[in-house]
N, C-alpha and C positions, 0 to 999 in steps of 0.2 A: 495516354499520358498518365503516369502514376501520381496520385495525390497522397499526401502524408497527413495522417491524423496522429495526435499525441494525447495519451491519457496521462494527466499530470495531477499530483497530489496538491490539494489546496490547504491542508492542515495535517497534523499528525493524526493517525487513526486512534480510535478508542481501544483500550485494552480490555478484553473480556476476562474477568476474574471476579470471584465472589468476594464481597467486602465482609470483613469480620465484625464490623460494627453495625452496619445496616443490611438491608436485603438487596441492595444494588449489586449489579453484576458488571458494571462498567467503570473504568478508570480513565482519566485524562492525563496524558504525559505533557509536562510543560517544559521539558528540556533541562531540568535540574538534576544534578548528580550529587551523590555523597561518596566521598573517598575517605577511607580509614586505614591507617597504617598500624601494624603490630610489629614493631622492630623492623625486620627486613621483609615482612609479608604485607601484602596490600589487598584490601577489599574495595570494591566499587559497586554502587547501586544506582540505577535510574529510578528517580522518585516519581510516583504517579499518585494522583489525587482522585478519590472516589467522587463520582458525579452526583451521588445522593447526599452524602454527609460531609464530604471534604476531608475525610480521613486519609492520611498518607500511607502508602505501601511502598515497599522497595522491591525492585526487580534486580536480581543479581546479575552483574556484568562480569566482574572478576571476583574470585574467591580464593583467598590465601595464596596469592601469586607472588613469587619473588619479585621485588621491586626492579631488579636489574633485567628481568625478562620482559618488562613492559616497555614498549616503544616510547621514547620521550614525547613524540608528537601526540600519541594517544593520551598520555598523562596530562599534557597541557590542555587538550580538548576537554578532558574530564573536569579539570580544575576551572576551566573557563565556561563550563555549562553550555557547551556547543550544541545548539538545536539540531544542526546537521548530523552530529554524532548520535543524538537521540533517535532521529529518523532512521539512520543506518542500523542501530542496535535493535530497534523495535522490529525491523524486517528480517533480522538475522534468525534463521531457523534454530540455531543452537541456543540463543537467548530465549526464544519462545519455548523450546522444549524444556530447558533447565528450569524455567519459572512456571511451566504448565499454563501458559496463556495463549490466547488467540487474538487476532486483530479484527476490529469492526471498521470497515472502510466506508460505511454508508455516509453519504454527504461529505466525504473527505477528498473527493477528486472531481476533476472536470475534464471535458473532452474539447480539445482545440482542433477544429477542422480546417482552419485557415480560410474560412469563407465558404459561401454556398454557391459560387459561380459554376462549379463543376457538376452540380446535381441535375442540370437540364440536358446532359448528354445521353445518348443511347446506351453506351457502355462506359461504366465507371470502374477504374482500377484504383483500389485504396490500399495503402500500407498503414497499418496501425502499430504505433510504437508506444511502449509503456515506459514512462520516466521512472517508475518505481514498480515493485511487484505488487500490483493492486489486482485482486481477483474480481473480475467483472464478466458478466455474461455478454458474449459477442452480439447476441441478438439485441440486447439493450443498447450497446454502443452503435450498432448499425441503425437502429430505429432513431436514436437521438441525433446521430450525425446526418442522416438522410431526411429527417423530418417525417418519418413513417411511424405507424403504430407497430407494436411488437407482433400483433397478429398478422399484419401485412408482411412483415419480414419473414415470419414463419411460413406464410403462404408462398413467398418468393423462393424460399429454400426448397420446399416440397415440389414446386414447379420446375426447379433446376435453373432458375434465373439468377439465383444468388449462390455462387460457388466459392469454395475456399479449400486450401490444402489441409486445413485443420478442421476438426469437428466444431461446429458452431453451436452445439447444444452444451450445456454445462457452463463452467466458468473457466476463464483463461487469465493468466497474468504475464504472458509472454507475447512478443511481437507476432503478428500474423498479417496476411494479405487476403483480400477477397475481391471478387469481380461481380458487379451488379449489371444485369442486362435488362433493359426496359422493353 
């Protein structure tokens, strides 16, 4: 029987970027946007606050875009300071590249295993689904979900008792499955 685990975000990730005021390198997004119009051209920024000094920085979302080319739903979400839109834009690779930022997902996610009643079986088939593109080490997920140490998970991989179609070393942010044989 296949069990489903879900990696879910618990809050918005921190933005890794150097602060111009203090020496901090982390910013917190609170879901606020600033929209500015220049006649028929539109600029939009996601506002982020420095975790050290509270200074506000702007991450460019739209730059000198014709107003008619912006979808009305997007414009409404920007004006309403939609936190869901902030989460979507923070994970957008184009926005990250344009603003030269990276995301820090430490302590910003949780693993929902649906209970531990399946852990006493001889063979466990698990499907791990990501609700957002959160880069996590599969070894850490398996250790947390099965109640094992990371060293024990590494030992099971080398013994061939823990197998997957994807490489379990490094980080993943996409769905995968694995089988654990006791």
